[in-house]
All heavy atoms as an XYZ file, in Angstrom:
1020
protein
N      97.395     77.404     79.893
C      98.349     78.084     80.732
C      99.754     77.883     80.174
O     100.734     77.962     80.879
C      98.226     77.553     82.161
C      98.665     78.555     83.188
S      98.057     78.185     84.827
C      99.440     77.312     85.506
N      99.853     77.650     78.912
C     101.131     77.422     78.257
C     102.096     78.580     78.489
O     101.743     79.741     78.368
C     100.893     77.227     76.766
O     102.115     77.061     76.111
N     103.320     78.241     78.817
C     104.333     79.255     79.034
C     104.311     79.880     80.414
O     105.153     80.711     80.725
N     103.385     79.486     81.233
C     103.303     80.027     82.587
C     104.189     79.206     83.516
O     104.290     78.002     83.386
C     101.852     80.020     83.085
C     100.889     80.790     82.212
C     101.237     82.263     82.090
O     101.859     82.854     82.955
N     100.856     82.852     80.970
N     104.781     79.889     84.471
C     105.643     79.222     85.460
C     105.009     79.379     86.829
O     104.628     80.487     87.214
C     107.027     79.844     85.438
C     107.748     79.611     84.123
C     109.019     80.420     84.041
N     109.826     80.237     85.229
C     111.030     79.674     85.253
N     111.558     79.267     84.136
N     111.697     79.554     86.365
N     104.922     78.277     87.555
C     104.264     78.263     88.857
C     105.208     77.728     89.921
O     105.871     76.714     89.717
C     103.000     77.372     88.805
O     102.129     77.871     87.786
C     102.275     77.368     90.129
N     105.239     78.411     91.062
C     106.002     77.944     92.217
C     105.005     77.562     93.304
O     104.117     78.342     93.643
C     106.934     79.047     92.729
C     107.820     78.680     93.921
C     108.788     77.550     93.559
C     108.585     79.911     94.400
N     105.162     76.352     93.832
C     104.256     75.822     94.833
C     105.055     75.349     96.044
O     106.131     74.760     95.884
C     103.477     74.610     94.269
O     102.773     75.033     93.111
C     102.502     74.061     95.274
N     104.514     75.595     97.246
C     105.178     75.115     98.442
C     104.201     74.895     99.575
O     103.154     75.532     99.658
N     104.576     73.974    100.451
C     103.790     73.613    101.623
C     104.628     73.796    102.874
O     105.804     73.416    102.891
C     103.320     72.161    101.482
C     102.856     71.529    102.757
C     101.716     71.976    103.395
C     103.571     70.497    103.323
C     101.297     71.397    104.576
C     103.161     69.903    104.500
C     102.015     70.352    105.134
N     104.067     74.399    103.907
C     104.701     74.618    105.196
C     105.965     75.483    105.008
O     105.845     76.622    104.560
C     104.990     73.293    105.886
O     105.215     73.490    107.260
N     107.151     74.979    105.312
C     108.358     75.781    105.103
C     108.522     76.128    103.625
O     108.971     77.220    103.279
C     109.585     75.042    105.616
N     108.107     75.214    102.751
C     108.124     75.503    101.314
C     107.165     76.621    100.955
O     107.413     77.392    100.024
N     106.075     76.729    101.688
C     105.132     77.833    101.485
C     105.761     79.170    101.847
O     105.524     80.183    101.190
N     106.580     79.174    102.887
C     107.306     80.393    103.242
C     108.302     80.765    102.146
O     108.496     81.938    101.843
C     108.030     80.220    104.574
O     107.092     80.147    105.618
N     108.919     79.765    101.548
C     109.817     80.015    100.419
C     109.054     80.649     99.251
O     109.551     81.569     98.593
C     110.500     78.718     99.981
C     111.374     78.879     98.783
C     112.581     79.538     98.871
C     110.979     78.377     97.545
C     113.401     79.701     97.762
C     111.790     78.534     96.429
C     113.000     79.203     96.531
N     107.853     80.184     99.011
C     107.008     80.769     97.962
C     106.765     82.249     98.259
O     106.903     83.107     97.375
C     105.671     80.004     97.829
C     104.678     80.768     96.970
C     105.903     78.608     97.273
N     106.398     82.569     99.493
C     106.139     83.963     99.873
C     107.380     84.825     99.668
O     107.305     85.924     99.111
C     105.701     84.037    101.335
C     104.420     83.302    101.706
C     104.219     83.339    103.218
C     103.222     83.879    100.992
N     108.514     84.323    100.122
C     109.770     85.053     99.992
C     110.120     85.294     98.520
O     110.466     86.408     98.125
C     110.893     84.285    100.692
C     112.253     84.898    100.482
C     112.652     86.009    101.203
C     113.134     84.367     99.540
C     113.893     86.587    100.998
C     114.375     84.932     99.321
C     114.752     86.047    100.059
O     115.988     86.614     99.843
N     110.013     84.253     97.709
C     110.351     84.378     96.298
C     109.414     85.347     95.590
O     109.847     86.164     94.777
C     110.315     82.996     95.617
O     111.205     82.121     96.309
C     110.714     83.080     94.152
N     108.138     85.275     95.921
C     107.163     86.156     95.272
C     107.480     87.636     95.501
O     107.365     88.438     94.576
C     105.763     85.844     95.794
C     104.687     86.641     95.101
S     103.071     86.147     95.714
C     102.436     87.734     96.168
N     107.898     87.997     96.704
C     108.123     89.415     96.985
C     109.553     89.884     96.710
O     109.793     91.086     96.626
C     107.704     89.798     98.424
C     106.214     89.565     98.623
C     108.517     89.073     99.473
N     110.494     88.954     96.555
C     111.871     89.370     96.282
C     112.278     89.194     94.824
O     113.146     89.919     94.341
C     112.877     88.612     97.171
O     112.783     87.221     96.918
C     112.631     88.915     98.645
N     111.671     88.239     94.134
C     111.966     87.978     92.722
C     110.652     87.720     91.972
O     110.446     86.642     91.399
C     112.885     86.757     92.572
C     114.250     86.919     93.186
C     115.085     87.853     92.353
C     116.506     87.890     92.903
N     117.338     88.794     92.150
N     109.746     88.689     91.960
C     108.416     88.447     91.398
C     108.413     88.102     89.919
O     107.454     87.504     89.419
C     107.671     89.755     91.667
C     108.730     90.784     91.822
C     109.907     90.063     92.421
N     109.467     88.423     89.231
C     109.524     88.157     87.787
C     109.795     86.691     87.457
O     109.646     86.270     86.302
C     110.589     89.042     87.132
C     112.018     88.697     87.499
C     112.505     89.213     88.860
O     111.743     89.867     89.595
O     113.680     88.950     89.169
N     110.173     85.883     88.430
C     110.544     84.498     88.153
C     109.357     83.600     87.814
O     109.503     82.657     87.034
C     111.298     83.895     89.339
C     112.669     84.483     89.629
C     113.292     83.782     90.832
C     113.575     84.380     88.417
N     108.197     83.871     88.392
C     107.031     83.006     88.195
C     105.796     83.846     87.943
O     105.732     85.015     88.318
C     106.816     82.105     89.426
C     107.959     81.173     89.685
C     108.994     81.547     90.524
C     108.003     79.928     89.078
C     110.070     80.699     90.754
C     109.078     79.071     89.299
C     110.109     79.459     90.147
N     104.802     83.240     87.311
C     103.530     83.903     87.037
C     102.478     83.566     88.082
O     101.524     84.315     88.271
C     102.990     83.485     85.666
C     103.995     83.678     84.576
O     104.714     82.747     84.243
N     104.074     84.886     84.041
N     102.620     82.413     88.712
C     101.669     81.980     89.723
C     102.435     81.434     90.924
O     103.482     80.795     90.783
C     100.738     80.907     89.164
N     101.888     81.726     92.079
C     102.496     81.305     93.342
C     101.414     80.659     94.198
O     100.356     81.261     94.416
C     103.070     82.515     94.085
C     104.239     83.148     93.382
C     104.059     84.117     92.403
C     105.533     82.782     93.699
C     105.136     84.702     91.761
C     106.626     83.353     93.064
C     106.413     84.316     92.095
O     107.488     84.887     91.460
N     101.675     79.452     94.699
C     100.749     78.747     95.575
C     101.463     78.476     96.901
O     102.511     77.826     96.913
C     100.320     77.385     95.011
C      99.732     77.389     93.631
C      99.752     76.227     92.882
C      99.148     78.510     93.065
C      99.204     76.172     91.608
C      98.599     78.483     91.786
C      98.622     77.310     91.059
N     100.876     78.933     98.002
C     101.441     78.695     99.335
C     100.397     77.979    100.177
O      99.366     78.552    100.517
C     101.852     80.012     99.986
N     100.661     76.720    100.484
C      99.747     75.901    101.268
C     100.263     75.822    102.703
O     101.372     75.332    102.937
C      99.625     74.495    100.681
C      99.275     74.469     99.216
C      99.956     73.648     98.343
C      98.260     75.264     98.696
C      99.638     73.596     96.987
C      97.932     75.232     97.352
C      98.621     74.392     96.496
N      99.481     76.328    103.654
C      99.863     76.330    105.076
C     101.281     76.859    105.275
O     102.123     76.205    105.900
C      99.748     74.930    105.678
O      98.450     74.441    105.617
N     101.585     78.055    104.756
C     102.957     78.541    104.872
C     103.372     78.724    106.325
O     102.594     79.202    107.161
C     102.928     79.882    104.133
C     101.504     80.309    104.141
C     100.695     79.048    104.129
N     104.587     78.339    106.638
C     105.138     78.485    107.987
C     105.640     79.919    108.152
O     106.834     80.178    108.214
C     106.257     77.472    108.213
N     104.701     80.835    108.211
C     105.030     82.263    108.278
C     105.095     82.774    109.712
O     105.341     83.947    109.943
C     103.983     83.052    107.486
N     104.900     81.927    110.668
C     104.787     82.311    112.071
C     106.109     82.346    112.823
O     106.230     82.997    113.844
C     103.875     81.318    112.792
C     104.324     79.905    112.557
C     103.892     79.077    111.568
C     105.325     79.188    113.264
N     104.563     77.867    111.620
C     105.446     77.913    112.673
C     106.123     79.483    114.366
C     106.336     76.957    113.124
C     107.009     78.523    114.818
C     107.101     77.271    114.190
N     107.115     81.627    112.327
C     108.331     81.462    113.114
C     109.092     82.781    113.261
O     108.894     83.726    112.505
C     109.233     80.365    112.531
C     109.848     80.699    111.198
C     111.049     81.380    111.141
C     109.220     80.351    110.013
C     111.616     81.709    109.927
C     109.779     80.673    108.800
C     110.973     81.352    108.764
O     111.526     81.684    107.555
N     109.950     82.827    114.262
C     110.793     83.991    114.552
C     109.958     85.273    114.624
O     110.241     86.268    113.961
C     111.911     84.114    113.508
C     113.056     84.990    113.984
O     113.142     85.270    115.190
O     113.859     85.406    113.126
N     108.910     85.216    115.452
C     108.042     86.372    115.686
C     107.419     86.897    114.389
O     107.392     88.088    114.130
C     108.818     87.474    116.415
C     107.905     88.549    116.975
O     106.746     88.251    117.330
O     108.359     89.711    117.046
N     106.927     85.980    113.564
C     106.227     86.315    112.311
C     107.103     87.079    111.310
O     106.610     87.919    110.554
C     104.945     87.104    112.580
C     103.852     86.233    113.130
O     103.618     85.127    112.660
N     103.167     86.730    114.152
N     108.381     86.777    111.271
C     109.293     87.492    110.374
C     108.858     87.363    108.907
O     109.009     88.320    108.130
C     110.756     87.042    110.576
C     110.985     85.613    110.095
C     111.703     87.987    109.882
N     108.307     86.230    108.514
C     107.882     86.045    107.127
C     106.711     86.978    106.808
O     106.675     87.610    105.748
C     107.509     84.571    106.856
C     106.930     84.389    105.469
C     108.725     83.680    107.044
N     105.768     87.084    107.726
C     104.625     87.990    107.521
C     105.114     89.430    107.420
O     104.683     90.182    106.535
C     103.596     87.850    108.665
C     102.470     88.872    108.508
C     103.029     86.438    108.714
N     106.028     89.811    108.283
C     106.553     91.179    108.266
C     107.266     91.493    106.955
O     107.078     92.568    106.368
C     107.490     91.393    109.456
C     106.771     91.378    110.785
C     107.747     91.413    111.944
C     107.019     91.246    113.269
N     107.945     91.105    114.397
N     108.087     90.564    106.475
C     108.791     90.778    105.209
C     107.809     90.807    104.033
O     107.959     91.615    103.121
C     109.850     89.694    104.995
C     110.675     89.887    103.734
C     111.504     91.159    103.767
O     112.075     91.513    104.787
N     111.563     91.860    102.648
N     106.827     89.925    104.073
C     105.812     89.884    103.021
C     105.075     91.221    102.960
O     104.907     91.802    101.895
C     104.843     88.726    103.298
C     103.822     88.492    102.232
C     104.143     87.783    101.084
C     102.523     88.960    102.381
C     103.198     87.557    100.103
C     101.561     88.735    101.399
C     101.909     88.030    100.261
N     104.638     91.721    104.106
C     103.922     92.998    104.183
C     104.787     94.144    103.638
O     104.330     94.973    102.870
C     103.513     93.276    105.626
C     102.917     94.660    105.851
C     102.471     94.871    107.279
N     101.261     94.154    107.578
C     100.043     94.514    107.176
N      99.896     95.592    106.452
N      98.989     93.812    107.487
N     106.036     94.171    104.049
C     106.955     95.237    103.639
C     107.223     95.217    102.132
O     107.300     96.255    101.481
C     108.270     95.090    104.404
C     109.327     96.076    104.040
C     110.591     95.794    104.832
C     111.752     96.605    104.305
N     113.009     96.209    104.923
N     107.364     94.024    101.569
C     107.806     93.895    100.179
C     106.690     93.675     99.170
O     106.939     93.758     97.966
C     108.809     92.744    100.072
O     109.904     92.972    100.915
N     105.475     93.386     99.614
C     104.378     93.098     98.689
C     104.165     94.196     97.639
O     103.977     93.881     96.458
C     103.082     92.834     99.470
C     101.871     92.419     98.659
C     102.136     91.134     97.870
C     100.666     92.237     99.584
N     104.209     95.475     97.985
C     104.032     96.506     96.953
C     105.080     96.448     95.835
O     104.824     96.906     94.719
C     104.139     97.816     97.741
C     103.712     97.452     99.129
C     104.259     96.057     99.327
N     106.241     95.864     96.107
C     107.302     95.761     95.105
C     106.964     94.792     93.974
O     107.697     94.727     92.989
C     108.615     95.317     95.750
C     109.102     96.302     96.780
O     108.751     97.481     96.754
N     109.895     95.817     97.717
N     105.889     94.024     94.115
C     105.524     93.065     93.073
C     104.736     93.725     91.945
O     104.442     93.077     90.948
C     104.705     91.891     93.647
O     103.460     92.378     94.139
C     105.472     91.176     94.748
N     104.391     94.995     92.077
C     103.634     95.704     91.038
C     104.384     95.644     89.713
O     105.612     95.682     89.668
C     103.402     97.152     91.447
N     103.634     95.525     88.649
C     104.218     95.454     87.317
C     104.455     94.035     86.840
O     104.886     93.822     85.708
N     104.189     93.071     87.674
C     104.308     91.659     87.325
C     102.936     91.017     87.515
O     102.512     90.809     88.640
C     105.318     90.957     88.237
C     106.718     91.480     88.044
O     107.376     91.130     87.087
N     107.162     92.342     88.930
N     102.229     90.765     86.433
C     100.895     90.184     86.542
C     101.008     88.771     87.102
O     101.633     87.908     86.495
C     100.189     90.163     85.174
O     100.136     91.503     84.689
C      98.786     89.610     85.297
N     100.417     88.581     88.266
C     100.542     87.322     88.981
C      99.201     86.792     89.428
O      98.236     87.523     89.551
C     101.373     87.502     90.259
C     102.789     87.777     90.030
N     103.363     88.954     90.367
C     103.766     87.020     89.493
C     104.641     88.923     90.062
N     104.908     87.762     89.512
N      99.242     85.506     89.747
C      98.145     84.857     90.454
C      98.745     84.264     91.716
O      99.757     83.574     91.673
C      97.524     83.751     89.592
C      96.445     82.993     90.311
C      95.178     83.540     90.458
C      96.702     81.746     90.861
C      94.189     82.856     91.140
C      95.714     81.049     91.533
C      94.467     81.614     91.673
O      93.481     80.932     92.353
N      98.126     84.551     92.872
C      98.622     84.053     94.146
C      97.478     83.384     94.887
O      96.388     83.939     95.015
C      99.175     85.203     94.982
C      99.627     84.799     96.358
C     100.600     83.829     96.531
C      99.095     85.402     97.476
C     101.020     83.451     97.801
C      99.506     85.040     98.743
C     100.471     84.063     98.907
N      97.744     82.179     95.382
C      96.742     81.402     96.115
C      97.373     80.914     97.406
O      98.420     80.260     97.388
C      96.290     80.220     95.253
C      95.128     79.439     95.800
C      93.842     79.954     95.752
C      95.312     78.177     96.335
C      92.759     79.224     96.235
C      94.242     77.435     96.814
C      92.963     77.970     96.761
O      91.890     77.252     97.238
N      96.747     81.252     98.530
C      97.267     80.856     99.834
C      96.140     80.184    100.615
O      95.003     80.640    100.605
C      97.860     82.065    100.602
C      96.844     83.155    100.853
C      98.541     81.622    101.890
N      96.455     79.060    101.243
C      95.442     78.310    101.972
C      95.927     77.920    103.367
O      97.124     77.919    103.654
C      95.037     77.018    101.239
O      96.156     76.132    101.182
C      94.522     77.293     99.854
N      94.944     77.543    104.155
C      95.171     77.103    105.519
C      94.171     76.008    105.835
O      93.039     76.041    105.332
C      94.951     78.287    106.473
C      95.168     78.033    107.953
C      96.668     77.991    108.250
C      94.516     79.135    108.775
N      94.557     75.058    106.643
C      93.611     74.070    107.135
C      92.827     74.648    108.305
O      93.390     75.336    109.156
N      91.547     74.398    108.347
C      90.705     74.938    109.404
C      91.044     74.421    110.790
O      90.698     75.059    111.785
N      91.729     73.285    110.866
C      92.086     72.697    112.161
C      93.571     72.859    112.478
O      94.152     72.058    113.208
C      91.708     71.207    112.193
C      90.211     70.989    112.242
O      89.469     71.960    112.517
O      89.767     69.850    112.000
N      94.184     73.894    111.936
C      95.608     74.127    112.206
C      95.798     74.856    113.529
O      94.868     75.432    114.090
C      96.238     74.910    111.058
C      96.179     74.122    109.759
C      97.306     74.388    108.820
O      98.439     74.596    109.280
O      97.052     74.365    107.609
N      97.026     74.861    113.996
C      97.421     75.514    115.232
C      97.075     77.007    115.184
O      97.267     77.646    114.156
C      98.931     75.310    115.396
C      99.464     75.867    116.665
O      99.368     77.062    116.938
N     100.060     75.007    117.463
N      96.602     77.583    116.280
C      96.265     79.017    116.295
C      97.431     79.934    115.921
O      97.213     81.011    115.368
C      95.825     79.261    117.743
C      95.356     77.936    118.237
C      96.224     76.920    117.536
N      98.661     79.527    116.197
C      99.819     80.348    115.809
C      99.923     80.422    114.288
O     100.163     81.492    113.716
C     101.116     79.791    116.426
C     101.061     79.939    117.943
C     102.344     80.482    115.859
C     102.174     79.225    118.671
N      99.720     79.300    113.612
C      99.751     79.272    112.150
C      98.580     80.086    111.592
O      98.731     80.834    110.634
C      99.720     77.817    111.636
C     100.973     77.074    112.089
C      99.580     77.770    110.118
C     100.956     75.588    111.804
N      97.422     79.964    112.224
C      96.235     80.712    111.795
C      96.466     82.214    111.930
O      96.087     82.991    111.050
C      95.006     80.275    112.611
O      94.819     78.866    112.429
C      93.757     81.011    112.179
N      97.112     82.638    113.012
C      97.404     84.056    113.196
C      98.313     84.600    112.110
O      98.093     85.696    111.590
N      99.340     83.843    111.742
C     100.237     84.271    110.667
C      99.493     84.327    109.340
O      99.675     85.264    108.555
C     101.436     83.335    110.582
N      98.647     83.337    109.072
C      97.833     83.328    107.850
C      96.969     84.582    107.792
O      96.898     85.248    106.753
C      96.966     82.063    107.832
C      96.020     81.972    106.675
C      96.434     81.486    105.453
C      94.685     82.355    106.811
C      95.562     81.384    104.382
C      93.806     82.266    105.746
C      94.240     81.776    104.532
N      96.344     84.927    108.895
C      95.512     86.129    108.934
C      96.341     87.384    108.673
O      95.869     88.322    108.028
C      94.774     86.232    110.267
C      93.697     85.169    110.405
O      93.182     84.649    109.423
N      93.370     84.828    111.642
N      97.581     87.400    109.141
C      98.474     88.515    108.852
C      98.796     88.632    107.372
O      98.863     89.741    106.823
N      98.975     87.497    106.708
C      99.216     87.507    105.257
C      97.997     88.035    104.510
O      98.122     88.867    103.598
C      99.555     86.097    104.766
C     100.847     85.484    105.288
C     100.927     84.006    104.913
C     102.056     86.243    104.761
N      96.822     87.555    104.886
C      95.586     88.005    104.228
C      95.390     89.504    104.445
O      95.030     90.237    103.519
C      94.371     87.184    104.714
C      93.065     87.776    104.205
C      94.510     85.730    104.268
N      95.659     89.978    105.649
C      95.545     91.407    105.931
C      96.484     92.219    105.045
O      96.102     93.261    104.499
C      95.828     91.668    107.416
C      95.716     93.129    107.751
O      96.692     93.878    107.642
N      94.535     93.536    108.177
N      97.711     91.747    104.885
C      98.670     92.434    104.007
C      98.150     92.469    102.574
O      98.233     93.501    101.896
C     100.034     91.745    104.071
N      97.601     91.365    102.108
C      97.061     91.313    100.751
C      95.886     92.278    100.593
O      95.790     92.993     99.587
C      96.634     89.888    100.407
C      97.784     88.910    100.193
C      97.312     87.469    100.369
C      98.417     89.121     98.826
N      95.003     92.309    101.564
C      93.839     93.197    101.485
C      94.238     94.663    101.442
O      93.587     95.463    100.781
C      92.906     92.953    102.682
C      92.204     91.623    102.619
C      91.477     91.266    103.905
O      91.844     91.705    105.001
N      90.456     90.436    103.783
N      95.313     95.018    102.115
C      95.696     96.418    102.242
C      96.810     96.880    101.309
O      96.916     98.073    101.038
C      96.102     96.706    103.690
C      94.917     96.602    104.620
O      93.951     97.341    104.483
N      94.968     95.669    105.541
N      97.632     95.957    100.831
C      98.839     96.363    100.116
C      99.043     95.711     98.753
O     100.007     96.046     98.065
C     100.065     96.072    100.989
C     100.100     96.776    102.342
C     101.181     96.188    103.229
C     100.278     98.275    102.167
N      98.183     94.792     98.368
C      98.397     94.098     97.092
C      98.273     95.070     95.924
O      97.339     95.859     95.863
C      97.387     92.964     96.931
N      99.216     95.020     94.987
C      99.109     95.862     93.800
C      97.903     95.431     92.954
O      97.433     94.296     93.041
C     100.410     95.618     93.043
C     101.176     94.613     93.798
C     100.419     94.210     95.004
N      97.426     96.335     92.132
C      96.242     96.066     91.307
C      96.440     94.924     90.323
O      95.465     94.286     89.923
C      95.822     97.321     90.550
C      95.289     98.380     91.484
O      94.808     98.081     92.569
N      95.397     99.636     91.071
N      97.668     94.663     89.909
C      97.886     93.598     88.932
C      98.141     92.233     89.580
O      98.481     91.277     88.892
C      99.011     93.949     87.963
C     100.334     94.264     88.638
O     100.375     94.322     89.885
O     101.317     94.474     87.923
N      97.934     92.133     90.880
C      98.031     90.850     91.568
C      96.623     90.317     91.804
O      95.823     90.939     92.494
C      98.748     90.993     92.922
C      98.793     89.738     93.791
C      99.605     88.633     93.112
C      99.360     90.052     95.166
N      96.329     89.172     91.204
C      95.078     88.481     91.477
C      95.373     87.465     92.566
O      96.277     86.647     92.412
C      94.553     87.759     90.219
O      94.325     88.742     89.205
C      93.276     87.008     90.512
N      94.653     87.539     93.658
C      94.941     86.634     94.768
C      93.652     86.117     95.374
O      92.617     86.762     95.339
C      95.802     87.310     95.821
C      95.158     88.482     96.502
C      95.152     89.778     96.068
C      94.419     88.457     97.725
N      94.463     90.558     96.949
C      93.997     89.780     97.980
C      94.080     87.459     98.628
C      93.247     90.123     99.103
C      93.327     87.793     99.748
C      92.930     89.115     99.974
N      93.776     84.911     95.902
C      92.680     84.266     96.607
C      93.242     83.580     97.837
O      94.383     83.118     97.834
C      91.992     83.221     95.732
C      91.234     83.735     94.512
C      90.794     82.571     93.639
C      90.025     84.548     94.934
N      92.431     83.509     98.864
C      92.799     82.744    100.047
C      91.630     81.827    100.391
O      90.479     82.108    100.048
C      93.149     83.662    101.224
C      91.978     84.394    101.798
N      91.374     85.445    101.153
C      91.303     84.205    102.950
C      90.383     85.891    101.896
N      90.303     85.148    102.996
N      91.956     80.727    101.034
C      90.916     79.759    101.370
C      91.319     78.997    102.625
O      92.497     78.711    102.831
C      90.715     78.772    100.213
C      89.605     77.805    100.444
N      88.284     78.165    100.359
C      89.616     76.503    100.778
C      87.531     77.111    100.623
N      88.325     76.085    100.890
N      90.313     78.701    103.438
C      90.511     77.841    104.605
C      89.738     76.557    104.355
O      88.528     76.591    104.115
C      90.038     78.534    105.901
C      90.886     79.789    106.160
C      90.116     77.556    107.075
C      90.443     80.615    107.338
N      90.438     75.451    104.365
C      89.819     74.137    104.173
C      89.290     73.627    105.508
O      90.073     73.170    106.355
C      90.826     73.146    103.578
C      91.098     73.438    102.125
O      90.170     73.512    101.328
N      92.356     73.617    101.782
N      87.997     73.735    105.686
C      87.372     73.317    106.945
C      87.670     71.849    107.225
O      87.594     71.011    106.347
C      85.866     73.552    106.890
C      85.506     75.008    106.848
C      84.019     75.221    106.840
C      83.756     76.714    106.744
N      82.345     77.030    106.690
N      88.023     71.578    108.483
C      88.276     70.211    108.915
C      89.648     69.673    108.562
O      90.005     68.576    108.967
N      90.437     70.423    107.812
C      91.773     69.946    107.404
C      92.820     70.376    108.427
O      92.811     71.515    108.888
C      92.139     70.488    106.033
N      93.717     69.463    108.763
C      94.841     69.831    109.610
C      96.005     70.246    108.703
O      95.862     70.341    107.483
C      95.214     68.701    110.568
C      95.712     67.436    109.878
O      96.134     67.492    108.697
O      95.701     66.375    110.530
N      97.147     70.485    109.307
C      98.307     70.977    108.555
C      98.683     70.038    107.413
O      98.920     70.476    106.290
C      99.482     71.169    109.518
C     100.642     71.886    108.932
N     100.581     73.220    108.575
C     101.897     71.476    108.647
C     101.760     73.588    108.088
N     102.578     72.544    108.115
N      98.734     68.748    107.688
C      99.148     67.771    106.669
C      98.105     67.598    105.573
O      98.450     67.384    104.413
C      99.432     66.420    107.328
C     100.599     66.435    108.292
C     101.912     66.835    107.645
O     102.182     66.420    106.505
O     102.675     67.572    108.287
N      96.846     67.680    105.896
C      95.780     67.461    104.912
C      95.560     68.663    103.999
O      95.075     68.516    102.877
C      94.465     67.136    105.633
C      94.506     65.864    106.428
C      93.354     65.785    107.428
O      92.838     66.793    107.886
N      92.977     64.563    107.763
N      95.913     69.845    104.468
C      95.578     71.058    103.728
C      96.147     71.100    102.312
O      95.444     71.455    101.371
C      96.003     72.300    104.502
C      95.603     73.553    103.770
O      94.436     73.737    103.442
N      96.561     74.394    103.488
N      97.417     70.772    102.159
C      98.016     70.853    100.821
C      97.294     69.940     99.835
O      96.990     70.349     98.711
C      99.502     70.507    100.881
N      96.998     68.734    100.261
C      96.306     67.792     99.377
C      94.942     68.322     98.955
O      94.515     68.120     97.819
C      96.131     66.446    100.079
C      97.420     65.740    100.370
C      97.184     64.506    101.208
C      98.476     64.033    101.814
N      98.283     63.135    102.924
N      94.266     69.007     99.863
C      92.944     69.530     99.556
C      92.993     70.831     98.757
O      91.979     71.267     98.225
C      92.156     69.752    100.848
C      91.820     68.461    101.556
C      90.966     68.684    102.792
O      90.325     69.710    102.948
N      90.962     67.703    103.686
N      94.152     71.445     98.649
C      94.273     72.762     98.020
C      94.724     72.745     96.565
O      94.489     73.708     95.836
C      95.260     73.618     98.825
O      94.814     73.810    100.135
N      95.383     71.697     96.143
C      96.028     71.689     94.827
C      95.039     71.944     93.693
O      95.273     72.796     92.832
C      96.813     70.373     94.600
C      97.309     70.267     93.179
C      97.967     70.277     95.586
N      93.938     71.242     93.670
C      92.986     71.396     92.566
C      92.442     72.821     92.485
O      92.375     73.410     91.407
C      91.854     70.397     92.672
C      90.902     70.535     91.494
C      89.781     69.510     91.507
N      88.944     69.757     90.365
C      88.933     69.020     89.278
N      89.718     67.976     89.192
N      88.155     69.319     88.272
N      92.053     73.384     93.629
C      91.529     74.752     93.634
C      92.576     75.755     93.167
O      92.267     76.701     92.445
C      91.045     75.135     95.030
O      89.965     74.340     95.421
N      93.813     75.551     93.578
C      94.892     76.444     93.157
C      95.075     76.395     91.647
O      95.170     77.430     90.980
C      96.184     76.071     93.870
N      95.111     75.197     91.109
C      95.294     75.050     89.656
C      94.092     75.587     88.881
O      94.260     76.290     87.877
C      95.541     73.592     89.295
C      96.900     73.035     89.716
C      96.938     71.526     89.514
C      98.020     73.717     88.964
N      92.886     75.286     89.344
C      91.685     75.809     88.681
C      91.702     77.331     88.652
O      91.413     77.950     87.628
C      90.409     75.324     89.374
C      90.088     73.866     89.108
O      90.680     73.275     88.175
O      89.235     73.316     89.838
N      92.043     77.939     89.782
C      92.091     79.397     89.849
C      93.136     79.981     88.918
O      92.898     80.984     88.241
N      94.300     79.363     88.865
C      95.362     79.858     87.977
C      94.962     79.716     86.514
O      95.154     80.646     85.718
C      96.664     79.118     88.255
N      94.397     78.568     86.148
C      93.952     78.393     84.765
C      92.903     79.439     84.399
O      92.972     80.046     83.328
C      93.393     76.983     84.534
C      94.453     75.948     84.293
C      94.724     74.980     85.239
C      95.183     75.943     83.105
C      95.709     74.027     85.023
C      96.167     75.005     82.869
C      96.428     74.040     83.830
N      91.948     79.668     85.278
C      90.921     80.680     85.008
C      91.527     82.064     84.891
O      91.167     82.836     84.002
C      89.851     80.665     86.102
C      88.973     79.447     86.040
O      88.811     78.831     84.996
N      88.406     79.075     87.173
N      92.456     82.386     85.776
C      93.102     83.695     85.737
C      93.836     83.910     84.412
O      93.670     84.935     83.760
C      94.090     83.831     86.896
C      94.977     85.021     86.771
N      94.534     86.307     86.983
C      96.285     85.127     86.428
C      95.530     87.151     86.788
N      96.602     86.448     86.453
N      94.637     82.939     84.015
C      95.413     83.130     82.788
C      94.553     83.037     81.535
O      94.864     83.679     80.537
C      96.607     82.157     82.758
C      97.628     82.543     83.790
C      97.895     81.722     84.863
C      98.301     83.752     83.698
C      98.827     82.097     85.827
C      99.221     84.139     84.653
C      99.492     83.310     85.722
N      93.470     82.288     81.571
C      92.517     82.301     80.448
C      91.904     83.688     80.301
O      91.772     84.196     79.193
C      91.407     81.263     80.644
C      91.832     79.860     80.284
O      92.900     79.696     79.659
O      91.097     78.929     80.636
N      91.526     84.306     81.418
C      90.912     85.631     81.382
C      91.909     86.695     80.937
O      91.577     87.566     80.150
C      90.330     85.974     82.743
C      89.087     85.185     83.086
S      88.417     85.467     84.745
C      88.494     87.228     84.935
N      93.145     86.639     81.434
C      94.117     87.656     81.085
C      94.624     87.497     79.652
O      95.033     88.464     79.030
C      95.311     87.678     82.054
O      95.943     86.404     82.077
C      94.871     88.085     83.454
N      94.562     86.297     79.107
C      95.007     86.109     77.716
C      93.961     86.610     76.739
O      94.274     86.866     75.581
C      95.336     84.650     77.438
O      94.161     83.855     77.471
N      92.733     86.796     77.198
C      91.675     87.314     76.335
C      91.587     88.825     76.349
O      90.805     89.409     75.621
C      90.308     86.733     76.755
C      90.230     85.232     76.505
O      90.851     84.729     75.580
N      89.475     84.537     77.343
N      92.370     89.472     77.204
C      92.331     90.937     77.286
C      93.042     91.577     76.122
O      93.912     91.112     75.521
C      92.996     91.418     78.590
C      92.141     91.071     79.804
O      90.957     90.772     79.622
O      92.683     91.101     80.928
């Protein structure tokens, strides 16, 4: 994954990852958002993500977003909104995965997500470098 730049964030930092990905997609090649705090202010982060996600086209990216299975229902609802936006609006050159870590609460989720995020990014960039 030499030369690749990755932005990672947890909770409020995860919201920063989402914001950066859709407003400055050229800055990083991979984005990891662990339990992003996308629910606050009436889901404003989800709304902005949905609105701006198509603008990331033309920047080959890998995006990984996770949630703990034992998180608050408000956080789960926002996560589902992000996944819905990805399913319906993600550009073709965005490779994305989402995962729910069963039994993990908000604090445990990031720790359980790092390896999977890195494995997925390495696999993605290995595959795209062979094209």
